[in-house]
C-alpha positions as CSV (number, residue, x, y, z in Angstrom):
1,X,11.4,-31.1,-12.5
2,X,8.1,-32.0,-13.4
3,X,6.5,-30.6,-10.9
4,X,8.7,-27.6,-12.1
5,X,7.7,-28.1,-15.9
6,X,4.1,-28.0,-14.8
7,X,4.5,-24.4,-12.9
8,X,6.4,-23.3,-16.1
9,X,3.5,-24.5,-18.4
10,X,1.0,-22.7,-15.8
11,X,2.9,-19.3,-15.9
12,X,3.6,-19.7,-19.6
13,X,-0.2,-18.8,-20.0
14,X,-1.7,-23.0,-21.1
15,X,-5.0,-22.1,-21.4
16,X,-6.9,-25.8,-21.8
17,X,-4.8,-29.3,-22.3
18,X,-3.5,-32.3,-21.1
19,X,-0.2,-32.2,-20.3
20,X,2.5,-35.4,-20.7
21,X,5.4,-35.7,-19.2
22,X,8.0,-38.5,-19.5
23,X,4.8,-41.0,-20.1
24,X,1.7,-41.0,-22.0
25,X,-0.6,-41.2,-19.0
26,X,-2.2,-37.4,-18.4
27,X,0.0,-35.8,-15.5
28,X,-2.4,-32.6,-15.6
29,X,-5.1,-30.5,-16.5
30,X,-4.9,-26.9,-16.3
31,X,-7.7,-24.9,-16.8
32,X,-6.2,-21.0,-16.6
33,X,-8.0,-17.8,-16.0
34,X,-8.5,-15.4,-19.2
35,X,-6.1,-12.9,-19.8
36,X,-7.0,-9.4,-18.6
37,X,-5.3,-6.9,-20.1
38,X,-3.3,-4.2,-17.9
39,X,-3.3,-1.1,-18.8
40,X,0.1,0.7,-18.7
41,X,0.2,4.6,-17.0
42,X,2.5,6.5,-17.7
43,X,4.9,8.8,-15.2
44,X,4.5,12.0,-16.9
45,X,6.7,14.1,-14.3
46,X,10.0,12.8,-12.6
47,X,11.8,14.6,-10.5
48,X,14.6,12.8,-7.8
49,X,17.1,15.0,-6.4
50,X,19.8,13.6,-4.6
51,X,21.9,15.6,-2.2
52,X,24.7,13.0,-0.7
53,X,23.8,10.9,1.9
54,X,22.1,13.2,4.1
55,X,19.0,14.9,2.0
56,X,17.1,13.7,-0.9
57,X,14.0,14.9,-2.5
58,X,11.5,12.9,-4.5
59,X,8.4,14.4,-6.8
60,X,6.4,12.2,-9.5
61,X,3.2,12.6,-11.4
62,X,1.4,9.9,-13.4
63,X,-1.0,10.0,-16.4
64,X,-4.0,8.9,-14.2
65,X,-3.6,12.5,-11.9
66,X,-1.5,10.5,-8.8
67,X,1.4,12.8,-7.7
68,X,3.5,11.9,-4.6
69,X,6.7,14.1,-3.0
70,X,8.9,12.6,-0.2
71,X,11.6,14.2,1.3
72,X,14.2,12.8,3.2
73,X,16.5,14.4,5.5
74,X,19.8,12.9,7.8
75,X,20.3,15.1,11.1
76,X,24.2,14.3,12.2
77,X,24.3,14.0,16.2
78,X,20.4,13.4,17.1
79,X,20.8,9.5,16.4
80,X,20.4,6.6,18.6
81,X,19.9,2.8,18.3
82,X,18.3,1.1,15.4
83,X,17.5,-2.9,14.8
84,X,19.3,-4.0,11.5
85,X,17.9,-6.6,9.7
86,X,18.8,-9.2,11.2
87,X,17.6,-7.9,14.6
88,X,21.0,-6.6,16.1
89,X,20.6,-3.1,18.0
90,X,23.4,-0.6,16.2
91,X,23.8,2.7,17.1
92,X,24.0,5.6,14.1
93,X,24.8,9.1,14.7
94,X,21.9,10.2,12.3
95,X,18.5,10.4,12.8
96,X,16.2,10.0,9.4
97,X,13.4,12.8,9.2
98,X,10.8,12.2,6.4
99,X,8.0,14.2,5.0
100,X,5.7,13.6,2.3
101,X,2.4,13.8,0.6
102,X,0.3,12.2,-2.1
103,X,-3.1,13.3,-3.9
104,X,-5.1,11.1,-6.4
105,X,-9.0,11.3,-7.5
106,X,-11.0,8.5,-5.9
107,X,-13.6,6.7,-8.3
108,X,-16.2,9.1,-7.6
109,X,-14.3,12.1,-8.6
110,X,-13.2,13.8,-5.1
111,X,-9.7,14.6,-4.6
112,X,-8.0,13.3,-1.9
113,X,-4.9,14.3,-0.1
114,X,-2.6,13.1,2.0
115,X,0.4,14.7,3.9
116,X,2.8,12.6,6.6
117,X,5.6,12.8,8.7
118,X,8.2,10.0,9.8
119,X,10.5,11.2,12.8
120,X,11.5,10.0,15.9
121,X,7.9,11.0,16.9
122,X,6.5,8.0,14.7
123,X,4.5,7.9,11.6
124,X,1.7,11.0,11.5
125,X,-0.6,11.5,8.3
126,X,-3.6,14.0,8.0
127,X,-6.1,14.7,5.7
128,X,-9.3,16.7,4.7
129,X,-10.7,12.6,4.1
130,X,-9.3,11.4,7.7
131,X,-11.9,11.0,10.4
132,X,-11.8,13.6,13.0
133,X,-12.3,13.3,16.8
134,X,-16.1,14.9,17.6
135,X,-15.7,17.0,20.7
136,X,-17.9,16.6,24.0
137,X,-20.4,18.3,24.8
138,X,-19.9,20.4,27.9
139,X,-22.8,18.4,30.4
140,X,-21.1,15.0,28.9
141,X,-17.5,16.3,29.8
142,X,-18.3,17.6,32.8
143,X,-20.3,14.3,34.1
144,X,-17.4,12.4,32.4
145,X,-15.3,13.9,35.3
146,X,-17.0,13.2,38.0
147,X,-17.3,9.5,37.3
148,X,-13.8,9.0,36.7
149,X,-13.1,11.2,40.4
150,X,-15.3,8.3,42.0
151,X,-13.5,5.5,40.2
152,X,-9.9,7.0,41.4
153,X,-11.2,7.2,45.6
């Protein structure tokens, strides 16, 4: 009970004092970090369209320029097995497919946009800010092919 009271007083924001519980002896001295003011950012636009158990669309925008969209579709007849919260495999006749996007402005002022898909092929995301594979020059590709051929022998 004493521990709970100490934690409760700390969470309540005791800044600097000696706490005495049930005796005249000091139990603990707590110095909490100064409070920081958190700026609340409003949601300026919100739309959530739910069409039964098989489809939903969500879109929102915040006051600081973040936009998020997500679409969910449950396709009947394409399901399989999935793992429930207890770790047991459960059959389902539905396959869930999700698509979406989000964008925000980074501290350098550049708009970062990402599109994503989550379906039977896993999660995939794409955006201009993602690293792109570099194509290997032809002469290196040929040397690589020859080296792999030698290893295979």
